[in-house]
C-alpha positions in Angstrom: 46.8 93.9 -48.0 44.7 92.6 -45.1 43.4 89.1 -44.7 39.7 90.3 -44.6 38.0 91.5 -47.7 36.9 95.1 -47.9 33.5 94.2 -49.2 31.4 91.0 -49.2 28.9 90.1 -51.8 25.2 90.2 -50.7 24.0 86.8 -49.3 21.2 86.9 -51.9 20.1 89.1 -54.7 16.5 90.3 -55.1 14.6 88.6 -57.9 11.3 90.6 -57.8 10.2 94.2 -58.3 8.4 96.2 -55.7 5.1 97.5 -57.2 3.5 100.2 -55.0 0.1 101.7 -55.2 0.4 105.4 -54.9 -2.6 105.6 -52.6 -1.4 102.9 -50.3 0.5 103.1 -46.9 3.6 101.4 -48.4 3.9 104.3 -50.9 3.5 106.8 -48.2 6.4 105.3 -46.3 8.4 105.2 -49.5 7.7 108.9 -50.3 8.7 109.8 -46.7 12.0 107.8 -46.9 12.8 109.3 -50.4 11.8 112.9 -49.4 15.3 114.3 -49.4 18.0 114.4 -52.2 20.5 112.7 -50.0 18.2 109.7 -49.5 17.6 109.4 -53.2 21.5 109.5 -53.8 22.0 106.9 -51.2 19.4 104.6 -52.7 20.8 105.1 -56.1 24.4 104.3 -54.8 23.1 101.1 -53.2 21.3 100.1 -56.4 24.5 100.7 -58.4 26.5 98.5 -56.1 25.9 97.1 -52.5 28.0 99.3 -50.1 28.8 99.6 -46.5 27.8 103.0 -44.7 31.4 104.2 -45.1 31.5 103.6 -48.8 28.1 105.4 -49.2 29.5 108.3 -47.3 32.4 108.5 -49.7 30.1 108.2 -52.7 27.5 110.6 -51.6 29.6 113.1 -49.7 27.7 113.5 -46.4 28.4 112.7 -42.8 28.4 109.0 -41.6 25.6 110.0 -39.1 23.4 111.2 -42.0 24.1 108.1 -43.9 22.9 105.9 -41.0 19.8 108.2 -40.5 18.7 107.7 -44.1 19.6 104.0 -44.3 17.3 103.4 -41.3 14.4 105.0 -43.0 15.1 103.3 -46.3 15.3 99.9 -44.5 12.0 100.7 -42.5 10.4 101.4 -46.0 11.6 98.1 -47.2 13.7 99.8 -49.9 17.2 98.6 -48.8 18.4 95.8 -46.6 21.3 94.5 -44.7 22.6 91.8 -47.1 26.2 90.9 -46.0 29.2 91.8 -44.1 32.3 93.9 -45.1 35.5 94.9 -43.4 37.3 98.1 -43.1 41.1 98.4 -43.5 41.4 98.0 -39.8 39.4 94.8 -39.8 36.2 96.3 -38.3 33.1 94.5 -39.3 30.4 96.7 -41.3 27.2 95.9 -42.7 26.8 95.9 -46.4 23.5 97.4 -47.6 21.8 96.2 -50.9 18.5 96.8 -52.6 15.6 95.1 -51.1 13.9 94.5 -54.5 15.0 94.3 -58.2 13.2 97.5 -58.9 10.7 100.0 -57.4 7.6 100.8 -59.4 4.7 103.2 -58.5 1.4 102.8 -60.2 -2.2 104.1 -59.8 -4.9 101.6 -60.7 -6.9 98.5 -59.6 -5.6 95.4 -58.0 -5.8 93.7 -61.4 -3.6 96.3 -62.9 -1.1 95.9 -60.1 -1.0 92.2 -60.6 -0.5 92.6 -64.4 2.2 95.3 -63.9 4.1 92.9 -61.4 4.1 90.1 -63.9 5.2 92.4 -66.8 7.9 94.1 -64.8 9.2 90.6 -63.7 9.4 89.4 -67.3 11.1 92.6 -68.6 13.7 92.5 -66.0 14.4 88.8 -66.8 14.8 89.7 -70.5 17.1 92.5 -69.7 19.3 90.2 -67.6 19.5 87.7 -70.5 20.3 90.7 -72.8 23.1 91.7 -70.5 24.6 88.2 -70.5 24.3 88.0 -74.3 25.9 91.4 -74.8 28.9 90.2 -72.7 29.1 87.0 -74.7 28.9 88.9 -77.9 31.7 91.2 -76.9 34.1 88.5 -76.1 33.2 86.5 -79.2 34.0 89.6 -81.2 37.4 89.8 -79.4 38.1 86.2 -80.2 37.2 86.5 -83.8 39.4 89.5 -84.2 42.5 87.9 -82.5 42.0 84.4 -84.0 43.6 84.9 -87.4 46.7 86.1 -85.7 46.8 83.0 -83.5 46.3 80.8 -86.6 49.2 82.4 -88.6 51.3 79.2 -88.4 51.8 77.8 -91.8 51.1 81.2 -93.4 53.4 84.0 -94.1 53.4 86.7 -91.5 52.7 89.4 -94.1 49.6 87.2 -95.3 48.1 87.0 -91.9 48.5 90.6 -90.8 46.1 92.1 -93.4 43.5 89.6 -92.5 43.6 90.8 -88.8 43.5 94.2 -90.1 40.5 93.7 -92.3 38.6 91.8 -89.5 39.5 94.6 -87.1 38.4 97.4 -89.6 35.1 95.6 -90.2 34.4 95.1 -86.5 35.4 98.7 -85.7 33.3 100.2 -88.5 30.1 99.1 -86.7 28.1 99.9 -89.9 27.3 103.3 -91.5 26.6 105.0 -88.3 30.2 104.1 -86.9 28.8 102.6 -83.6 30.6 99.8 -81.8 28.9 96.5 -82.8 28.5 95.5 -79.1 26.5 98.8 -78.5 24.4 98.1 -81.6 23.7 94.6 -80.3 22.7 95.9 -77.0 20.5 98.8 -78.4 18.8 96.3 -80.8 18.2 94.0 -77.8 16.6 96.9 -75.8 14.3 97.7 -78.9 13.3 94.0 -79.0 12.5 93.9 -75.3 10.4 97.1 -75.7 8.4 95.4 -78.5 7.9 92.2 -76.5 6.8 94.2 -73.4 4.4 96.2 -75.4 3.0 92.9 -76.9 2.6 91.3 -73.4 0.9 94.4 -72.1 -1.6 94.6 -74.9 -2.3 90.8 -74.8 -3.3 90.8 -71.1 -5.7 93.8 -71.4 
């Protein structure tokens, strides 16, 4: 294994959405940059995970020259940005490309609508981030609750502790009548709550 990392984390993560008026010049540049399927796949790959051009080529399945061509257009449209440095297996320095904004939203309407939409998108993305962290915490809490009786078996007979673990595991795995994993149920419930809150905010600001 080399001394240099294959990929570096971006120097900073975007914390705001990019809201574009469909009739504005910025939207025209965005449409132009995303005019080909390859460009859209490259942007999707970068949003999934910051990548170097070589990693994008491997993910998208096109030539490195084509990757650089589309990255230049996406960067000119302020859709992606150079956000760090990675290294190849040979130690060659490569630029890591990351999204220039948390999300890209197109809208048609007045400046007031745009401002309201920017606030709404920012709030919803913040709630989604909190939900993601809460879901991870919920998952590990469930794992701890399922394994805890086994760890506390000292002082009890082994055949007494084992059914407890099985009962907890069965209850956790059942996920209710639908048979869904409780973590998935927790996440989906959170998404429904976020949609409800977003609808309330949207109507409240009208």
